[in-house]
N, C-alpha and C positions, 0 to 999 in steps of 0.2 A: 863412360871407359871403368875398367875395375882391368884387377889381375887375376888371373886363372890357377888357384896355386898349389895345381898340379905341375902348370908346366911353364908356372912366373910369365905366364905370355900374355899381354895387355889383351884385353878382347872389348871389342865396342859394340855397346847395345843400342841400342836405341826402343823408345816402348812407346806405346797406341794405345788406345785407352776404349773400351767399346761398350756403353753404355744403353744397356738395353732401357727405355726406358716406358715402354709401354708394360712390360712386366712389371720394372721394378714398383712405377705408380701404383698400379692397377690389382695385380696379380696377389698379393696379401689383405685387399678390401675385397675381391670377389670371394674368396674362402672366409671372408668372413660374416658378409651379407648372405652367401649359401647358407651356413651352419643356421642363421639367426631365422633366417626364411621358414627352411626344411622345420623346424623350431614350431615357431609362431603357427605354420602352417598344418598341426595337426590335426587328425579327427574332424576334419570338414571335407572329409570324400574325396582328396585328392591325393587319396596314398597307393594308390596304383597308378600315379602320371610322374611321369617326368617335364621340369618346369623350367623353361631357357628363358630367361631376361634380356635383351639384348640393348645394353648402353645406345644412347643418341646418336653421341659424334665420336670417331676414329681417333680424332685431336684433339678430344678433352676428356681431360677425369673428375668428371664428376663424383665418383668415390673415394675419393683422393678426401674431399673439403667436408666430408660429412663426419661429423661427432659424434659423441654418446646416442645425445636425443633425435639428432639427424635422421638414424638408424630404427632409430623405434620409431619415427615419423614414418618414414620410407614401409618395413614390415609392417605396421598395422595398414596403412592405404595398400600395399599390395593383399592381404588378407581381406579385404574389404570389396577389392575387384573380385578376386577368384570366390568370393561367399554367393558374390549378386551375378555374378557369370556361371554358377552350376547349373540352373533349368535349364540354358541353354549347347550345354556343354552334351550333359543329358550321356550318350552309350559316343560316341565320336569318336576315334581312334586318335586322329591328330586336328588343331583346331587351332588355326594363326594370331589374334587379334592387333591389330592396326593401333598401339593405344592413342592414336594420333582421333582416332575416333569416340573416346574417351577422356575427354578433357576438363573433366569435375573430380577424377582421379589424380586427386594432389597429393602429395608429391609423388607418387608412382609415373603421371604423363610426363614431368621433367624428368624424371633421371631417365626412364627408358624409350625406347620408340617400339618397339615389338616384345608382348608374351608368346611363346608358344609353347604347348598341351599338345605331349607324345604319351599315349596309352605304353604302359609296359607288356609288354610279352609271357615276360619271366616275369614279374612283380616280386615273386618269394625269394627269388634268388641275384634279388642286388644289394647290395650291403646298404643299410641307411641310417640316421640319427635312430629312429627309435622305431618299432611297429604303426605306428599312426600316422608319419610325417611320408611325405611327396621326397622324391629325388628335385634337388636346387639345380639351375647351374648361371651363373651369371657372368656372359662375357661378349666381346666384338667378333660377330660372325668377319672371317676374312680379310682382318685387319690384324692383325698378330704378327703373321708369318714373315707380309711385305715389308710387315716394317724395319724386323729383326732385320732381315734380307738386308736391306739397304745399307741399317749401321754396322754390319758384319763385313758385306762390300769397303765402305766407305773406312776401318779399321784398317784392312792393307790397301786401298788405296792410297790411301793419303799419305802412307811412308814410302810407295816409290817413287822414283824422281830420275831416270831415265838411264840410259847406256853409261857405266862409267862411276857412277855411284852403289858404292858398298857397304855395308857394313857386319858385323860375327852373327849377329844376332837380333830377331823384333820380337818384344816381348807384347801381346795385347792381351791388358790384364782389364780385365769386367769391374764398370764403377759398379757399387750396389749387387745385391744377393741375387745370383742364381738357384732357381726349385732345380732339383737332382734330374729330371727327366729333361729337362733344359740342354743340360750338359753335355752330354755325345754327342746328339742334334747340333749343338753350336761348334764342338771340335769339326767332326766331319765336312760340315756346311765351310769352314774359313779351309780346310785342307782343300773343298774345290777351288774354291776363291781363290787361294793359293798358288795351287798346279794352272788354271785360267789365266791365270794373271803374271806368270812366270816370275811368280818373287824371288824364288833362289837364284833366280840372277843377282839379283839385290842384297840378300841377303842370306849366310850360309844356312841359317836353324832361326826356324818361324817358332816359336810357343806361344801357350794361352795361361794365363792363368786365373784360376776362375774362385771367385767367390760365393760358396754355399749359402746361403740361407739359414745355413745352421750355425754360422759363426767360421768355419770351416772353410783352407785356401786348398786348391789341389793343382800341380801343374802337369799340361795337359803338350807331348810333341806335337808341330803341325808339319812339320816339315824337318 
């Protein structure tokens, strides 16, 4: 409860948090590894490829556990694997390695489940670390959006208590930093969920306070 300075009227506010666990825990780690792998994989014959590494379990965060020496060991393991596989890749435009078939390449095989190689159609047009580096992506296929969706739904649904319960404002705040490209999509999805759940029957206004990874904060009107 607080008092509106313009009208001196008391405003009842409820707060709920959106904790985007997968994003906050792993995304920065992924970007660090992408740069490290791209640097280490210079000039070994993959400069015209995009390399995608898929982590093993969407319910764990293996990259968070890596310290500097662990990241270095992992980078060396990735380089050794790709160097050894170069004769088998040949001129193929796409190849998928199930890393369960290569148990001796540790820690690569303990961290990642698949490695995908895709030949770039126009490599000169791609922004990269330097001319001798491939494009490297690290991530989890098909899990990020489903987790985020569930957490956004919970942020609103947990505050809806049925007919007769009302408050002036629902403030949803992100716990942990969001990346700039995530925020507009998050706001749009919150608006859709609020409308589907008829949240304005319980709250006159709904706002989303986004904490950006740059340490900035910005308030967005949801409903």
